[in-house]
N, C-alpha and C positions, 0 to 999 in steps of 0.2 A: 504494500500500500504506500509506504513512504517513498519508494523508488518511483512509482507511477505518479504520485502527487508531485514529486520533484520535477519529473519530466514535463508534466502539464504546466507547472509553475514557470519553468524555463521557457516553454513554448509561449506562454502569455508574455513573458519578458521580450521574446523575439518579436512579438507583435507590438512592442513598445507600450505595453500596459504599465501605467505609472501608479504609484501609491495614491489611493483615493479614487482611481478610475472605477467606473461601474461596469461589471460584467453580469449580464442578465442571463438566466436560464429559463426557458419556456418548454417544459417537458414533464412527462409523468415520472414517477420514481424510477431511477435507473442508476447504474454504477457511475456513469459520467457525472451525474448530479453530485454524488458523494465526492468524487475526485475534484470536481470544480470547487466545492465548498472548502476543502482543505487547501487546494492550490491557491485560490484567491486570498485566503487568510495568510498564507505564507509570503505573499508578495504585497500585502497591504491593499489589495483591491477590494472593492465592496461588491459582494454577491447580491444581485437583485433577483428575488424569487418571483417569477411571473406565474400566476395561477393558470394551470393548464386549461381551465374552463373559461378563461376570458374570451370575450368576443373582440371584434376589431376596435370598438370604442375604448374598452378598458385597456387593451394592449397599447394602443396609441397613447393614451393618457400615461400609463406606467413608464413607457419608454421615454416620453418627453419629460415627465416630472422627475424621473430618476437620472436623467442625462446619461443614459446607457451608451457606452462606447463599443462594447462587444456583446453580441447576442448569440447565444447557443440555443438551438431549437431543433425539435424533431419535425417530421413531415406532417403528422396528423395525430389526432386523438379522437376516438369515437367518430362523430360526424364532423368534427372541426378539421378543416384543411388548413394547416398553419401556413404553408407556402402561399396559398391563394390569399389568405388574410394579410400576410406581409406584403404581397404584391399590390393589394388594394390600398393599403395605407402608405406604402413607400414604393411606387412603381419603378424607381431607379434601381432596385435590387436586381431586376432582370438584366440590366445592362452593365453592372459594375464588375470590375476585375477583382479577384480575391484580395481582400485586405485594403481595397481602395474605394469603398462606398462613399459617395458624396450625395447628400440629400438635403434639400432646403428645409424640409419638415423636421428632420432629425440630424442637425448639424454635427452632433457629437458621435453619432453612430458610424463607425468605420469598418468593423469586422463582423462578418456573419460566419458562424461555425455550425455546420449542418450535422446533425446526429443521424446519419444515414450513409449509404454507399452510393446511391443513384441520385446525385444532386441535380436539380433541374437547371441550375445556372452555375456560373463560375464562382462558387463560394468555397471557402475552406471547409473541409470535413473534420470530424473529430480525429480521424486517423492522420490527417495532415498536421493537426496541432500536435499530436503525440510524436510525430516524426520530424518536426522541424529540427534543424541542426542546432541544438541548444548547447553544444559542448563548450562554447565560449561564455555561457551564462552562469557557470558554477560560482565564480567570484561575485558576479552581480547579484545572484540569488542570496548568497551569504551576506552581502552588504545590505540588501533590502531587508532581510530577516532581522538583522541587527538594529535596524532603524525603527522597528515596530514596537508598540507599547500595548499593554493589556487593555487600555481604554480606547484604542483606535477603533473607529467604525469599520466593521467588516461585513455587515449584512443589512439589507433593507427588506423587511417583510411587509407585504401589503395586506391591509384589513379587507374584509369581504366587500365593503362598499354598499351595504344594504340600504343606507340612507343617502347615497350619492356616490361619487367616485371613490375608489379605494384610497386609503390614506397610508402613506409609507411610514413605517416604524423602523428607526435606525437602531441597530444592536452592535455592541462591541464584542471583542474577544471575551472579555470578562462576563458579559451578559450570557453568551452562549454556553460557556463552561459552567457558570453558576446555575443556569437553567437545567443543564444535564445533571449536575450534582444533586439538585433538589428532586428532580424526577426519579433519579436512582434511589434516593432516600425514601421517597413515597412508595416506590415499588418494592422496597426492601431487597 
């Protein structure tokens, strides 16, 4: 797990993800989700959890409000076609080269990482991210990790938005570890 997390973290560094940048994941539970959570925490990026049940309005709102720089997403879930939804709110994604998205509506969004093998456009895939030549990133990763603190923000969770648009709740390293500790105590 540590080796794979390190590889993903170094891949994000190769994509020029900086401390405080937002990396969103729009997918059902999967191994890539866990790897992304730990990798973003190791480089000081903020993981934005996009609810897999979001429609286009909620997705657009969350991407804009969070200022997401990198979006990791699957092709679909149940009846939701994520690719079509993204093309609807950001038509530029069908014409962009991998790692070079330029959108007026989403000026921060630069990287799309597809959780699949048959990508419909020139996007990076999860395999591409894992296989980026990150050998030069060992020192950069160590320096980045050394610059992090327990109270740095590493996660944005969106509320359900039952009374309006979802609201982003920012969590730190300490918040997540403390929550896990108390859940463990409650579950004995």
